[in-house]
N, C-alpha and C positions, 0 to 999 in steps of 0.2 A: 395447523388447526383445521378441523373438519368444517365443511361448509355449513353455515347457519341455516336452521329451519325457519321458514317464513310463516308466521302465525298472526292472525288478528286477535285482538283481545278487547272486550267491552264490559262495562259494568254500569250499574246505577250508583247512586250515592252510597248505598249500604255496602257495596262491593269495592268501592274506590280504593280504600287502603290495601286490601288484599291484592287488587289488580296491580298497584304500584309495587308492592313487595315482590310479586311474581315476576314482574318486568325486570327488576334489579337482579333477583336471584338467578333467573335464566338468561340474563343478558348476554352471556358468552356463547350460549347455544342457539338463541332465538333472535331473529330479526323481526321486531314487533311492528305491526300496524295497529295503532291504538285508535279504536273507534269511539272512544269516550266512555264515560263522562270525564271531564277534566277537573272537576271540583267535588266537594262533599255537599254541594247545594242539592236540595231535593229535586229529583227528576223521575220520569216515568220509565220503569224497567223495560217496558215493551218497545220503546224507541230504540234501545240499545240491543235488544234481541233481534229486532227488525234490521238494524244496521249490520249485524253479523250475517243474517240471512242474505241480505243484498250483496254483501262482499263475497260470500260463497257463490251465490247465483251468477254474479258477474265475472267470476273467475279471478277476482283480485287476490284471493287466498284460497287454499284448498282445505285449511283447517283453522280452528280457532277455539278460544275460551271465553265463556260468558259467566258473569258473576253478579248476583244480587244477594239480598239478605238471606233468603232461604234457598235460592237457586231454582225455585219452582217457576216463578213468573217469567223470568228471563229465558228459561229453557222452553217454556210453552211458546213464547214469542218467537224464538229462533226456529222452532220446529214448524212454524206456520209456512216457512219457505220450503218448497218441494225438494230442493237439493240438499237440505240440511238433515243430518241424523245426529241430533243432540241428545246426550244422556247426562242426567244429573247424577253425579257420583259422590258418595260420602266416604269412600276409602279406596285405596289403591287396587284392591281386588276387583271392585266394580269397574274402575277405569280400565284395567287390563282386560277384563272379560268383554267390556263394551267395545273395545278396539278389536279384540280377537274374533268375536262372534257377530257383532253388529256393524263393524267398520264405521264407528262414529267418526264424524269429522268436526264435531263441536263438543267440547267438554263443558258442562255446567257445574258451578260450585256455589255453595251457600256460605257466604262469609260469616253469617251468624250461627252456622251449623258445624262447620269444620274449623279446626285450628289451622294455623299457618303451616305446621309440619305436615299435617294430613293433606292440605291443599298441595303442597310441594310434592308429596308422594303421589298424589293423583296425577299431577301434571307430568311427573317423570314417567309414570306408567303410560299415560296418553302419548307422550313423545316417543317412547322406546318400544312400544308394542305394535306389531304388524297385524293386519287382518289375516286370519287363517285361511280364508277362502274355502274351498271344498264344499261341504254340505251347507255352509253358511251363505254361499253366493246366491242361491235361488231365494233364500229367505230375505236377504238384504234387498235383492232386486224387486221382490214383491212389495216392499215398502213404497215403491214408486207409484203403486196403484191405490194407495190409501188416501 
C-alpha cells in the first residue's frame, strides 16, 4: 500500500457530518489530523478556519480541508493566515484548477452547497492534482505580498 497523505480537516457544526463522511471515505489514503469540531453543537466557523491556518503556519500539516455550511466563512477565516491558499470549490474542475494554477493547500467545501459525491470528487481532485508550476509560480508567489 502507498504511503498515506497527511491532511488536517476542520469544520463547524454545519460541516460536521460531511467531515466525518470524508474521513471514513478517504481513510485508506489519508492520515487525518482532525482539528474539530467534534459534535454538531453550534460553534463559530472562524475558530476552525483559524485552527487550520495555524496548523499550516506551524508546519504541522502542509495541506487540509475546511468545511462549513456554505464554505465561505471558513475559507475567509483560513485565508487570514499568510501561509494559506484556500479555495472554495463547488466541483472537481474548480478543485483541479485551483491545485494546478493556484497551488492551493486548503480546500474549502460548503456542506449545504455540494452533495457528498461532489465533495468526494473535489477531494479526489485536490489529492491527485499537482501544481503545474511554470507561468503560475510568479503569480502564486505574488500572493505572499497581499
